[in-house]
C-alpha positions in Angstrom: -334.4 -18.4 149.7 -337.2 -21.0 150.8 -336.4 -23.7 153.3 -337.0 -26.5 150.6 -334.4 -25.1 148.3 -332.2 -24.9 151.2 -332.7 -28.3 152.2 -332.1 -29.7 148.7 -328.8 -27.9 148.5 -327.9 -29.8 151.6 -328.7 -33.2 150.2 -326.1 -35.7 149.7 -327.5 -36.6 146.0 -326.0 -34.6 143.5 -329.1 -34.6 141.3 -331.1 -32.9 144.0 -328.4 -30.3 144.6 -328.3 -29.6 141.0 -332.1 -29.2 140.8 -331.9 -26.8 143.8 -329.0 -24.9 141.9 -331.5 -24.4 139.1 -334.2 -23.1 141.0 -331.9 -20.6 142.8 -330.8 -19.4 139.2 -334.6 -18.7 138.2 -335.1 -17.0 141.5 -332.0 -14.6 141.3 -333.2 -13.7 137.6 -336.7 -12.8 138.9 -335.3 -10.6 141.8 -332.9 -9.1 139.3 -336.0 -8.2 136.9 -337.8 -6.6 139.8 -334.7 -4.8 141.2 -334.9 -6.3 144.5 -331.2 -6.2 145.2 -331.6 -6.6 148.8 -333.4 -10.1 148.7 -330.3 -10.9 146.2 -327.9 -10.1 149.0 -329.5 -12.0 151.5 -329.5 -15.2 149.3 -325.6 -14.8 148.6 -325.4 -14.5 152.4 -327.3 -17.5 153.0 -324.9 -19.3 150.1 -321.8 -18.1 151.7 -322.7 -19.4 155.1 -323.2 -22.8 153.6 -319.8 -22.7 151.7 -318.0 -22.0 155.1 -319.9 -24.7 157.0 -318.0 -27.9 158.5 -320.4 -30.4 156.6 -319.1 -31.3 153.2 -322.5 -31.7 151.8 -323.4 -28.4 152.7 -320.3 -27.0 151.3 -320.8 -28.7 148.0 -324.5 -27.1 147.9 -323.0 -23.5 148.6 -320.5 -23.6 145.9 -322.9 -24.9 143.4 -325.6 -22.2 144.5 -323.0 -19.3 144.2 -322.2 -20.7 140.7 -326.0 -20.8 139.8 -326.2 -17.1 141.1 -323.3 -16.0 138.9 -324.9 -17.5 135.8 -328.1 -15.6 136.7 -326.6 -12.3 137.5 -324.8 -12.1 134.1 -323.6 -8.5 133.4 -324.5 -7.4 136.6 -322.0 -9.7 138.6 -319.3 -7.2 138.9 -321.0 -5.7 142.0 -321.6 -9.2 143.6 -318.3 -10.6 143.2 -317.0 -9.6 146.5 -319.8 -11.9 148.1 -319.4 -14.7 145.4 -315.6 -15.3 145.1 -314.1 -15.4 148.3 -316.4 -18.4 149.6 -315.5 -20.6 146.5 -311.7 -19.8 146.8 -311.8 -20.7 150.5 -313.2 -24.4 149.4 -310.0 -24.8 147.0 -308.0 -25.8 150.1 -310.8 -28.2 151.4 -309.6 -31.5 152.9 -312.3 -33.2 150.8 -311.3 -33.8 147.2 -314.7 -33.7 145.9 -315.1 -30.1 147.7 -312.1 -29.0 145.8 -313.4 -30.4 142.5 -317.0 -28.7 142.7 -315.1 -25.5 143.8 -313.1 -25.6 140.7 -316.2 -26.1 138.5 -318.1 -23.5 140.3 -315.3 -20.9 139.8 -315.0 -21.8 136.3 -318.5 -20.7 135.8 -318.0 -17.5 137.7 -315.2 -16.6 135.7 -316.8 -17.4 132.4 -319.4 -14.8 133.4 -317.3 -12.1 134.9 -314.7 -12.3 132.5 -312.3 -9.1 132.8 -313.7 -8.4 136.3 -312.3 -11.6 137.7 -308.7 -9.9 137.3 -309.3 -7.9 140.5 -309.0 -11.4 142.2 -306.1 -12.7 140.2 -303.7 -13.1 143.0 -305.9 -15.1 145.2 -306.8 -17.2 142.3 -303.1 -17.6 141.2 -302.2 -18.6 144.9 -304.9 -21.2 145.0 -304.3 -22.6 141.6 -300.5 -22.9 142.2 -301.4 -25.3 145.0 -304.2 -27.1 143.1 -301.5 -27.8 140.3 -299.8 -30.5 142.5 -302.9 -31.9 143.9 -303.0 -35.5 144.3 -306.3 -36.2 142.9 -306.5 -36.5 139.3 -310.0 -35.1 138.9 -309.2 -31.9 141.0 -305.9 -31.6 138.9 -307.9 -31.6 135.6 -310.6 -29.3 136.8 -307.8 -26.6 137.9 -306.2 -26.9 134.5 -309.4 -26.3 132.9 -309.8 -23.1 135.1 -306.3 -21.9 134.7 -306.6 -22.1 130.9 -309.6 -19.8 131.0 -308.0 -17.4 133.2 -304.9 -17.4 130.9 -307.3 -16.5 128.0 -308.9 -13.7 129.9 -305.4 -12.3 130.8 -304.0 -12.4 127.5 -307.0 -10.5 126.0 -307.8 -8.0 128.9 -305.0 -7.8 131.4 -303.3 -4.6 129.9 -306.5 -2.6 129.1 -309.3 -3.7 131.3 -310.5 -1.4 133.8 -313.2 -2.6 136.5 -316.7 -1.2 136.1 -317.0 -1.1 140.0 -316.5 2.4 141.1 -313.9 3.0 143.7 -315.0 3.3 147.2 -315.8 7.0 148.1 -315.7 8.7 151.4 -319.0 9.4 153.5 -320.8 12.5 152.8 -320.1 14.0 156.4 -316.2 13.2 155.7 -316.1 14.8 152.3 -317.4 18.0 153.6 -314.5 18.1 156.0 -311.9 17.6 153.4 -309.9 20.6 152.3 -310.5 19.7 148.6 -314.3 20.1 148.9 -314.2 23.2 150.7 -312.0 25.0 148.1 -313.6 23.5 145.2 -316.2 26.2 144.8 -313.8 29.2 145.2 -311.2 28.0 142.6 -311.3 28.0 139.0 -309.1 25.1 138.7 -310.6 21.8 136.9 -311.8 19.0 138.9 -309.3 16.2 140.0 -310.4 12.8 138.7 -309.1 9.7 140.6 -306.5 8.0 138.8 -307.4 5.1 136.3 -306.6 1.7 137.8 -306.4 -1.4 135.7 -308.0 -4.7 136.9 -304.7 -6.4 136.8 -301.9 -5.0 138.6 -298.3 -6.6 137.8 -296.7 -4.5 140.5 -299.2 -6.3 143.1 -298.5 -9.7 141.7 -294.8 -9.8 141.9 -294.6 -10.0 145.6 -296.7 -13.3 145.6 -294.4 -14.5 142.6 -291.4 -13.9 144.6 -292.6 -16.0 147.4 -293.9 -18.8 145.2 -291.0 -19.0 142.9 -288.8 -21.0 145.5 -291.2 -24.1 145.6 -289.8 -27.3 145.0 -292.7 -29.3 143.6 -292.3 -29.9 140.0 -295.7 -29.3 139.1 -295.9 -26.0 140.8 -292.6 -25.1 138.8 -294.2 -26.1 135.6 -297.2 -24.0 136.5 -295.3 -20.9 137.4 -292.9 -21.2 134.4 -296.1 -21.3 132.0 -297.5 -18.1 133.7 -294.1 -16.1 133.3 -294.0 -17.3 129.6 -297.6 -16.0 129.4 -297.0 -12.6 130.8 -293.8 -12.0 129.2 -295.5 -12.5 125.7 -297.9 -9.7 126.4 -296.1 -6.4 125.2 -298.1 -4.1 127.3 -297.0 -6.0 130.4 -293.3 -5.2 131.2 -292.5 -8.4 133.2 -288.6 -7.8 132.5 -288.6 -5.1 134.7 -289.1 -7.3 137.6 -286.7 -9.9 136.5 -284.5 -9.6 139.6 -287.5 -10.5 141.8 -287.8 -14.1 140.3 -284.6 -14.9 138.4 -283.0 -16.3 141.4 -285.6 -18.8 141.8 -285.8 -19.6 138.0 -282.2 -20.3 138.0 -282.8 -23.2 140.6 -285.2 -24.7 138.2 -282.2 -25.6 135.9 -281.3 -28.2 138.4 -284.6 -30.0 138.2 -284.4 -33.5 137.1 -287.4 -32.8 134.5 -286.1 -31.8 131.2 -289.4 -30.0 130.1 -288.7 -27.6 133.1 -285.4 -27.0 132.1 -286.2 -26.4 128.4 -289.1 -24.1 129.3 -286.8 -21.9 131.7 -284.1 -21.6 129.0 -286.6 -20.8 126.5 -288.3 -18.2 128.7 -284.7 -16.6 129.9 -283.9 -16.4 126.1 -286.9 -14.4 125.5 -286.0 -12.2 128.0 -282.6 -11.7 127.0 -283.9 -10.6 123.8 -286.4 -8.3 125.4 -283.4 -6.7 127.5 -281.3 -6.1 124.2 -284.2 -4.4 122.6 -285.1 -2.2 125.6 -281.3 -1.1 125.7 -281.1 -0.2 122.1 -284.4 1.7 122.3 -282.9 3.8 124.9 -279.7 4.3 123.3 -281.6 5.2 119.9 -284.0 7.8 121.9 -280.8 9.3 123.7 -279.3 9.7 120.4 -282.2 11.3 118.7 -282.6 13.6 121.7 -279.2 14.8 121.4 -279.3 15.5 117.6 -282.7 17.4 117.9 -281.0 19.6 120.9 -277.8 20.1 118.5 -280.4 21.3 115.8 -282.2 23.6 118.1 -278.7 25.0 119.3 -277.8 25.7 115.7 -281.2 27.2 115.0 -280.9 29.7 117.8 -277.4 30.7 116.8 -278.5 31.1 113.2 -281.4 33.3 114.4 -278.9 35.5 116.6 -276.6 35.8 113.6 -279.6 37.0 111.4 -280.7 39.4 113.9 -277.3 41.0 114.3 -277.1 41.4 110.7 -280.6 43.1 110.4 -279.4 45.5 113.5 -276.4 46.4 111.7 -278.3 47.2 108.7 -280.9 49.3 110.4 -277.9 51.3 112.2 -276.4 52.2 108.7 -279.9 53.0 107.0 -282.2 54.2 109.9 -285.6 54.0 109.2 -288.1 57.2 109.9 -290.1 57.0 113.3 -293.3 56.0 111.8 -295.4 52.8 111.8 -294.7 50.5 108.8 -296.7 50.7 105.8 -298.2 47.8 103.9 -297.3 47.3 100.4 -300.6 48.1 98.8 -300.3 51.5 100.7 -297.2 52.2 99.8 -297.9 51.7 96.0 -300.8 54.2 96.1 -299.3 56.6 98.2 -296.9 59.1 96.1 -295.5 60.9 99.1 -294.4 57.8 100.8 -290.5 57.9 101.2 -288.7 54.5 100.9 -285.3 53.9 102.5 -283.8 51.0 100.7 -281.6 48.5 102.4 -278.6 47.0 101.0 -278.8 44.4 98.4 -282.5 45.3 98.3 -284.3 44.2 95.0 -286.9 45.6 93.0 -290.2 44.8 94.2 -292.6 43.8 91.4 -295.6 44.9 93.2 -294.9 48.3 93.7 -292.0 48.8 91.2 -289.7 50.6 93.9 -286.8 49.1 95.7 -286.9 48.5 99.5 -288.0 45.8 101.9 -291.8 45.4 102.1 -293.3 45.2 105.7 -296.5 43.2 106.2 -298.7 43.6 109.1 -300.1 40.9 110.8 -301.1 39.8 114.5 -298.0 38.2 115.8 -295.4 40.7 114.5 -293.9 41.8 111.2 -292.7 39.8 108.3 -290.1 41.1 105.8 -289.0 39.8 102.5 -286.2 38.0 103.9 -288.3 35.6 105.8 -287.7 36.6 109.2 -290.4 37.1 111.7 -290.1 39.5 114.5 -292.9 38.9 116.7 -293.8 41.2 119.4 -292.9 40.8 122.8 -296.4 41.2 124.3 -297.9 38.4 122.4 -295.1 36.1 122.4 -292.7 36.5 125.4 -289.2 35.1 125.0 -289.1 31.4 126.1 -286.4 30.0 128.2 -284.3 27.5 126.2 -284.3 24.8 128.8 -288.4 25.0 128.7 -288.0 25.0 125.3 -286.0 21.8 125.1 -287.9 20.2 127.7 -291.3 21.0 125.7 -290.0 19.8 122.4 -288.4 16.7 123.9 -291.9 15.8 125.4 -293.6 16.4 121.9 -290.9 14.3 120.2 -291.6 11.4 122.8 -295.3 11.6 121.8 -294.7 11.6 118.3 -292.2 9.0 117.7 -292.4 6.0 120.0 -290.1 3.1 120.2 -291.0 -0.2 121.9 -289.2 -0.5 125.2 -288.5 3.0 125.5 -290.7 3.4 128.8 -289.5 0.1 130.2 -287.4 0.6 133.5 -284.6 -1.9 133.6 -282.0 -2.2 136.2 -279.2 -4.8 135.3 -277.0 -4.2 138.3 -279.1 -6.7 140.6 -279.2 -9.2 137.8 -275.5 -9.3 137.3 -274.8 -9.8 141.2 -277.4 -12.7 141.0 -275.4 -14.5 138.3 -272.0 -13.7 139.9 -273.4 -15.2 143.1 -274.6 -18.5 141.3 -271.3 -18.8 139.4 -269.3 -18.7 142.8 -271.0 -21.8 144.2 -268.8 -24.8 144.0 -271.3 -27.7 143.2 -273.0 -25.5 140.4 -274.5 -27.9 137.6 -273.4 -27.3 134.2 -276.7 -26.2 132.8 -276.7 -23.2 135.4 -273.1 -22.6 134.6 -273.6 -22.3 131.0 -276.6 -20.1 131.4 -275.1 -17.8 133.8 -272.0 -17.5 131.7 -273.9 -16.9 128.5 -276.0 -14.1 130.5 -272.8 -12.4 131.5 -271.4 -12.4 128.1 -274.7 -11.1 126.5 -274.7 -8.3 129.2 -271.2 -7.2 128.5 -272.2 -6.7 124.7 -275.3 -5.0 125.6 -274.5 -2.6 128.5 -270.8 -2.2 129.4 -271.2 0.4 132.0 -273.1 -2.0 134.2 -270.6 -4.9 134.0 -267.3 -2.9 134.0 -267.6 -2.2 137.9 -268.0 -5.9 138.3 -264.7 -6.8 136.6 -262.7 -8.2 139.7 -265.5 -10.4 140.7 -265.8 -11.7 136.8 -262.1 -12.4 136.2 -262.1 -15.6 138.4 -265.3 -16.7 137.0 -264.6 -16.2 133.2 -260.5 -17.1 133.4 -261.5 -20.2 135.5 -263.9 -21.6 132.6 -261.5 -21.0 130.0 -259.9 -24.5 130.7 -263.4 -26.3 131.4 -263.8 -29.7 130.1 -267.0 -29.0 128.5 -266.6 -27.3 125.0 -269.7 -25.3 124.9 -268.8 -23.8 128.3 -265.3 -23.1 127.2 -266.6 -21.5 124.1 -268.9 -19.2 126.0 -266.0 -18.2 128.1 -263.6 -17.5 125.5 -266.4 -15.1 124.0 -267.0 -13.4 127.5 -263.3 -13.0 128.0 -262.9 -11.4 124.7 -265.8 -8.9 125.4 -264.6 -8.0 128.7 -261.0 -7.7 127.6 -261.8 -5.2 124.7 -264.5 -3.4 126.9 -261.7 -2.4 129.6 -259.0 -1.9 126.6 -261.5 0.7 125.2 -262.0 2.8 128.5 -260.8 6.3 128.2 -257.4 6.2 130.0 -257.8 8.3 133.2 -255.7 11.7 133.2 -253.1 12.1 135.8 -254.3 14.4 138.8 -254.3 18.0 137.6 -252.1 20.3 140.0 -253.1 23.8 141.2 -251.5 26.5 138.7 -249.1 28.7 140.8 -249.0 32.3 139.8 -245.3 33.5 138.9 -243.6 35.3 141.8 -243.2 38.8 141.7 -239.7 40.2 140.2 -237.2 41.3 142.8 -234.9 43.1 140.3 -234.2 46.8 142.1 -234.5 48.4 138.5 -238.1 47.4 138.7 -240.5 49.8 140.5 -244.0 48.4 141.6 -247.0 50.0 140.1 -248.3 51.2 143.4 -245.1 53.3 143.9 -245.5 54.8 140.4 -249.0 56.0 141.3 -247.9 58.1 144.3 -245.7 60.2 141.9 -248.3 60.9 139.2 -250.8 63.6 139.0 -254.4 62.8 139.0 -257.3 64.6 137.5 -259.8 65.8 140.4 -263.3 64.9 140.5 -264.2 68.6 139.7 -262.4 68.5 136.2 -264.3 65.0 135.8 -267.5 66.7 136.1 -266.6 69.7 133.8 -265.5 66.9 131.4 -269.0 65.4 131.4 -270.8 68.7 131.1 -268.4 69.8 128.2 -268.9 66.5 126.2 -272.9 66.5 126.7 -272.8 70.0 125.2 -270.6 69.4 122.3 -271.8 65.7 121.7 -275.5 65.5 122.1 -276.8 61.8 122.2 -278.4 60.8 119.0 -282.2 60.6 119.4 -282.8 57.5 117.2 -280.5 55.5 118.9 -280.7 54.4 122.7 -278.8 56.5 125.0 -276.0 55.1 127.2 -273.2 56.3 129.6 -269.7 55.7 128.0 -266.8 54.6 130.4 -263.7 57.1 130.5 -262.0 54.5 128.3 -264.6 55.2 125.4 -264.6 58.9 125.4 -262.9 60.4 122.1 -263.5 64.1 121.9 -262.6 65.4 118.4 -262.5 69.2 117.8 -264.7 70.7 115.5 -263.9 71.5 112.0 -262.4 74.8 111.6 -262.1 75.6 115.5 -259.1 77.1 117.1 -257.1 74.9 119.4 -258.0 75.5 122.9 -256.0 75.1 126.1 -259.3 73.6 128.0 -260.1 71.3 125.0 -256.5 70.2 125.0 -256.5 69.2 128.7 -260.1 67.5 128.2 -258.8 65.4 125.2 -255.8 63.8 127.2 -256.9 60.1 127.9 -258.5 59.6 131.2 -258.4 55.8 130.8 -254.9 55.7 132.6 -256.1 57.6 135.5 -259.2 55.2 135.8 -256.9 52.3 135.5 -254.6 53.6 138.1 -257.3 54.4 140.7 -258.4 50.7 140.6 -256.9 48.1 142.5 -255.7 45.3 140.5 -257.6 42.1 141.1 -255.9 39.3 143.0 -255.4 36.3 141.1 -257.0 33.7 143.0 -255.4 30.1 143.1 -257.6 27.9 141.2 -258.8 24.9 143.5 -257.3 21.4 142.4 -259.8 19.4 140.4 -260.6 16.2 141.5 -260.1 13.7 138.9 -263.4 11.7 137.9 -263.7 8.3 139.5 -262.7 5.5 137.6 -265.4 2.8 136.7 -262.9 0.0 137.0 -261.0 -0.6 140.5 -257.5 -1.4 138.9 -256.0 -2.6 142.1 -258.8 -5.2 142.9 -258.6 -6.5 139.3 -254.9 -6.8 139.6 -255.0 -8.7 142.4 -257.7 -11.1 141.2 -255.4 -11.6 138.1 -252.4 -12.3 140.4 -254.5 -15.2 142.2 -254.8 -16.7 138.8 -251.1 -17.6 138.6 -252.1 -20.2 141.2 -254.6 -22.1 138.7 -253.6 -25.5 137.6 -254.7 -24.9 134.0 -252.3 -23.2 131.6 -254.8 -21.4 129.6 -256.0 -19.5 132.7 -252.5 -18.5 133.6 -251.7 -17.2 130.2 -255.0 -15.1 130.2 -254.3 -13.6 133.6 -250.6 -12.6 132.1 -252.4 -11.1 128.7 -254.8 -9.1 130.9 -251.9 -7.6 133.0 -249.9 -6.7 130.1 -252.8 -4.9 128.8 -253.6 -3.0 132.0 -250.0 -1.8 132.4 -250.2 -0.4 128.9 -253.2 1.4 129.7 -252.5 2.7 133.3 -248.8 2.0 134.1 -248.9 4.4 136.7 -251.5 2.7 138.7 -250.4 -0.8 138.8 -247.4 -3.4 139.0 -245.2 -1.2 140.9 -242.6 -2.5 143.6 -244.9 -1.6 146.3 -247.9 -3.4 145.4 -246.5 -7.1 145.9 -247.3 -8.1 142.4 -243.3 -8.2 141.6 -242.6 -11.4 143.7 -245.4 -13.2 142.0 -244.2 -12.2 138.7 -240.6 -13.6 139.6 -242.0 -16.9 141.1 -243.7 -17.3 137.9 -240.5 -17.8 136.0 -240.3 -21.4 137.8 -243.7 -22.2 135.9 -243.9 -25.7 134.0 -245.0 -24.1 130.8 -242.8 -22.6 128.4 -245.6 -20.3 127.1 -246.4 -18.9 130.6 -242.7 -18.1 131.1 -242.5 -16.2 127.8 -245.3 -14.1 128.6 -244.2 -13.5 132.0 -240.7 -12.4 130.8 -242.5 -10.1 128.2 -244.3 -8.5 131.1 -241.4 -7.8 133.1 -239.4 -6.5 130.2 -242.2 -4.2 129.4 -242.1 -2.8 133.1 -238.4 -2.5 133.2 -238.3 -0.7 129.8 -240.6 1.7 131.0 -238.4 2.5 134.0 -235.5 3.0 131.7 -237.4 5.6 129.5 -238.9 7.2 132.6 -236.5 9.9 133.9 -237.9 10.2 137.3 -237.4 6.4 138.0 -233.9 6.0 136.5 -234.3 2.3 135.7 -234.8 1.5 139.5 -237.2 -1.3 138.5 -234.7 -2.6 136.0 -232.0 -2.8 138.9 -234.4 -4.3 141.1 -235.5 -7.0 138.7 -231.7 -8.0 137.6 -230.8 -8.1 141.4 -233.6 -10.5 142.3 -233.3 -12.5 139.2 -229.7 -13.3 139.9 -230.9 -14.0 143.6 -233.4 -16.4 142.0 -230.9 -18.2 139.9 -228.6 -18.4 143.0 -231.3 -20.1 145.4 -232.9 -22.3 142.7 -230.3 -24.1 140.6 -232.8 -26.1 138.9 -234.4 -23.1 137.5 -230.8 -21.9 136.2 -229.9 -25.2 134.6 -233.1 -25.7 132.8 -234.8 -22.3 132.2 -231.7 -19.9 132.5 -230.6 -19.9 129.0 -234.1 -19.1 127.9 -234.7 -16.5 130.4 -231.6 -14.8 129.5 -232.1 -15.2 125.8 -235.7 -13.5 126.0 -234.6 -10.7 128.0 -231.7 -9.9 125.9 -234.0 -9.9 122.9 -236.7 -7.5 124.7 -234.3 -5.2 126.6 -230.7 -4.1 125.7 -228.4 -7.1 126.0 -225.2 -4.9 127.0 -227.0 -3.2 129.7 -228.2 -6.7 131.4 -224.8 -8.3 131.1 -223.3 -4.9 132.7 -225.9 -5.3 135.3 -225.0 -9.0 135.8 -221.3 -8.1 136.2 -221.6 -5.2 138.5 -223.8 -7.3 140.8 -221.4 -10.4 140.6 -218.5 -8.3 141.3 -220.2 -6.6 144.2 -221.3 -10.1 145.6 -217.7 -11.5 145.3 -216.1 -8.3 147.3 -218.7 -8.7 150.0 
């Protein structure tokens, strides 16, 4: 670049700088046609130095010159973006508003030419534009909005598919020769390995920057971030919902913003994400059901093939075929000497006019008329069922595709973020309603994620049942209903299985141990056993058409030939030898099976009961009633784990009898009656809980006279209705008599 053009770029007059930019554009085009790439690099280096200069006029000129170069380079700009983009981005944070404006204008021209290639620098542009969105200068803000709109169009069209045309950086030639892969490439027959395809836009690299910027307090920057999240979430190929835990905490803070536009935008964004989460969970469930169905079909098919092979094997044993190669149907029809061995249920062959099973030769094996294909083991070795299942499942995944099946989604951190926000005391109603709605939706979508957090959710949901806002109260009622039935439908945990103890040996004097019996019985010598084997092989030669095998003594059955005289040796040989074989073997010791550990419960019942008991202190009647209903359901489900005399719940239930609400007292008495009735039915407890309850109730009446006068009749009447009235009055009489006697 000549000195006159360089001085014109540094001039304070805008028209002179603009004229110099046109000259640079023409000069770059000329060098590009002549393929003078070195001169282009020198010009770009000079312009970059101007952009980093301390003089504002020089920075203006440098940015305008770089923009002119990008227009001149056209399709060749991809190789020069590293020298063009960073100097312009550095001017976005310039203290001079004019420099910031011209940098936005220059970057607009660069992005318009580069298009998809600019996605390589998306993080840098996003970071700078998020700051320019809150710029105090209106002109700079307008220029940033135009640039941001252009980048959004490019991201929408090409972010999911565009791959940069710039090749990846390669190692030097000397270093490549020392690598193990290059030395073994000529000696092996493996196909060459290619570098993985990397898209220009990387969501994984963008999330850390978003996680950092999401906690801003500026309303303009918040609006900018929400707009970008809405755009990325609208692109099907970009799974933004997988990274929701990284920015959900910051998005919830936006609901406390004073601007209604931001609140509405965040609510719409989170609503769309909830719909996508629902679709992803249902897609995974559908694919899992489809996989299980195909697995069951494969199992039934293998079972059917085994049954058919067994039938054909039994048929071949009854009707053996000659040891000769199979004959094709055409040859069998012309051969008069061919002997056919008909199989059972064989039909007349219309081609040959004979009965039998036609065998057709092929490359893979033989096919008979029944349709069974017995492939040769050399061409088709047997396949492992697990490998067959994996290969078939992979093929099915490629054939049937459901949107959302490949999305990796973890709801546990999302639930913890929502619970943490609900535990804040000064939370706004908008945040409270959103978090409660999300928890209610997650309960319906995936119960396995929400059930372990039940002890933390109970005070949140039950506390909102008495909220002053009706829409929050309605959401809490729905969430409580869903969680209540989710816990109720859990499988009841089985009691711990005890080890099976073998029965003790009989100590009767008449029973003689089997070991003592063996000492007094004669045993056949090894010489006699060898003679038996030789004699059997002589009189019963193995069938040459069937595979030879060595039978065990228990399977020997020697029959005399027809018309043969009885022989003493034959009689001795024909004696059963299986008894002697069983006597020589020591009986296997019956091992005591280990105690099977019960599967861990998804719900911690102890923590859940503790959380429900604390709700008795709540000032609202709806919350206390809901807690008692929860306890009744849990006691019906797992009576052996909760609400015992040792867990400290009993004093809280007795104290609840002094509640101001009659409905609470009725539910409390119903729960106490339910526990006492079970102790009366259970023979191990022998009514211990019932007696303890009657004694403590009398003690409570003795210490609290107001309760006896105001609620005494109601309490006794409800107990007599739920339990045996005669037993109740007898217990009262016994305790009162014992108290007077003492």
